[in-house]
BANUDO-483915 format. One record per residue (C-alpha): residue number from 1; x, y, z. Coordinates in steps of 0.25 Angstrom, whole numbers. Layout:
<rs>
{NUM,{X,Y,Z}}
...
</rs>
This chain:
<rs>
{1,{391,239,380}}
{2,{379,235,372}}
{3,{369,247,370}}
{4,{357,238,374}}
{5,{364,234,387}}
{6,{367,248,390}}
{7,{352,252,387}}
{8,{347,241,396}}
{9,{356,246,408}}
{10,{352,261,406}}
{11,{337,256,405}}
{12,{338,248,417}}
{13,{344,259,425}}
{14,{333,268,420}}
{15,{323,259,425}}
{16,{330,258,439}}
{17,{330,273,440}}
{18,{316,274,436}}
{19,{313,264,447}}
{20,{321,271,457}}
{21,{315,285,454}}
{22,{301,278,455}}
{23,{304,273,469}}
{24,{310,287,473}}
{25,{297,294,468}}
{26,{289,284,477}}
{27,{298,287,489}}
{28,{298,302,487}}
{29,{283,302,485}}
{30,{282,294,498}}
{31,{291,304,505}}
{32,{283,316,500}}
{33,{270,310,504}}
{34,{275,307,518}}
{35,{281,321,520}}
{36,{268,328,515}}
{37,{259,319,524}}
{38,{268,320,536}}
{39,{269,336,535}}
{40,{255,337,533}}
{41,{250,328,544}}
{42,{260,334,554}}
{43,{256,348,551}}
{44,{241,345,551}}
{45,{243,338,565}}
{46,{249,351,571}}
{47,{237,359,567}}
{48,{245,372,565}}
{49,{236,382,558}}
{50,{242,392,549}}
{51,{238,407,552}}
{52,{232,416,542}}
{53,{244,426,544}}
{54,{258,425,549}}
{55,{258,439,556}}
{56,{270,443,548}}
{57,{267,456,541}}
{58,{280,455,532}}
{59,{277,442,526}}
{60,{276,440,511}}
{61,{262,439,504}}
{62,{264,424,501}}
{63,{266,421,515}}
{64,{254,429,519}}
{65,{245,422,508}}
{66,{250,409,513}}
{67,{245,411,527}}
{68,{232,417,523}}
{69,{229,405,514}}
{70,{233,395,524}}
{71,{228,402,537}}
{72,{221,394,547}}
{73,{225,381,539}}
{74,{232,370,547}}
{75,{247,367,542}}
{76,{247,355,533}}
{77,{259,356,524}}
{78,{273,360,523}}
{79,{271,374,516}}
{80,{262,378,527}}
{81,{271,374,538}}
{82,{282,381,532}}
{83,{274,394,530}}
{84,{269,393,544}}
{85,{283,390,550}}
{86,{290,401,542}}
{87,{280,412,541}}
{88,{271,411,554}}
{89,{280,404,564}}
{90,{293,410,558}}
{91,{287,424,558}}
{92,{282,423,573}}
{93,{295,417,578}}
{94,{303,428,571}}
{95,{297,438,581}}
{96,{302,429,593}}
{97,{316,426,598}}
{98,{323,413,593}}
{99,{321,401,602}}
{100,{335,403,607}}
{101,{333,417,611}}
{102,{320,414,617}}
{103,{326,403,625}}
{104,{337,411,630}}
{105,{328,423,634}}
{106,{319,412,642}}
{107,{331,407,649}}
{108,{336,421,653}}
{109,{322,424,658}}
{110,{321,411,666}}
{111,{334,414,672}}
{112,{330,428,676}}
{113,{317,422,682}}
{114,{325,411,690}}
{115,{333,422,696}}
{116,{321,430,700}}
{117,{309,421,700}}
{118,{299,430,707}}
{119,{300,441,696}}
{120,{287,442,688}}
{121,{294,449,676}}
{122,{304,438,675}}
{123,{293,428,676}}
{124,{285,434,665}}
{125,{298,436,656}}
{126,{302,421,659}}
{127,{288,417,655}}
{128,{288,425,642}}
{129,{302,420,638}}
{130,{298,406,641}}
{131,{285,408,632}}
{132,{294,414,621}}
{133,{303,402,621}}
{134,{291,392,620}}
{135,{285,400,609}}
{136,{298,401,601}}
{137,{301,387,603}}
{138,{287,382,599}}
{139,{287,391,586}}
{140,{301,387,582}}
{141,{298,373,584}}
{142,{285,374,576}}
{143,{291,382,565}}
{144,{303,371,564}}
{145,{293,360,564}}
{146,{284,366,553}}
{147,{297,369,545}}
{148,{301,355,546}}
{149,{287,351,541}}
{150,{289,360,529}}
{151,{303,354,526}}
{152,{297,340,527}}
{153,{285,344,518}}
{154,{295,351,508}}
{155,{303,338,508}}
{156,{291,330,505}}
{157,{287,340,493}}
{158,{301,338,488}}
{159,{300,323,489}}
{160,{287,323,481}}
{161,{293,331,470}}
{162,{305,322,470}}
{163,{295,310,469}}
{164,{288,316,456}}
{165,{302,318,450}}
{166,{307,304,453}}
{167,{294,299,448}}
{168,{295,306,435}}
{169,{310,302,434}}
{170,{306,288,436}}
{171,{296,289,425}}
{172,{306,295,416}}
{173,{316,284,419}}
{174,{306,274,417}}
{175,{302,280,403}}
{176,{317,281,399}}
{177,{319,266,403}}
{178,{308,261,395}}
{179,{313,269,383}}
{180,{327,263,386}}
{181,{320,249,385}}
{182,{314,253,372}}
{183,{327,258,367}}
{184,{335,245,371}}
{185,{326,237,361}}
{186,{330,247,349}}
{187,{345,246,352}}
{188,{353,236,343}}
{189,{359,224,351}}
{190,{373,227,345}}
{191,{373,242,349}}
{192,{384,246,359}}
{193,{387,258,367}}
</rs>
């Protein structure tokens, strides 16, 4: 095979890779922007205010500092959602039964009340158990939703980093392809591989 033909093929492939990486960078940047905007707008719409303290005396200093610095602010980004979900909701939910345990206790209290509906103690216990189920359910669902926002925001961040890497790769491939074109001019016509 002639060297010039081989160099032309390699250079054309280089331009193709540069174009592919440029398109990938654009799509990744679009995905990153979408994820960031979606997470921010959805969190802001919920108007969840971060407390200045979690109530956990055993937390690390960096967690305490985060809540002091962000106290009374509305959740707006993935990191805030993760910290609130794991260190505020997670801490308070850890002091409660799981949803399955609370639900089982609620069913047992309801069954006992159904057997003796006029007992005020059973009524109070059934009401307390129903309240616990509702509290645990709401807290667990909110925590899961916030952690989903955190995951979505993190994927957006990864897409943004990937967009930058793809753009740099595209520019490098473009430069190498242009250098390949310049090299083709210097290769003798009769050179072979």
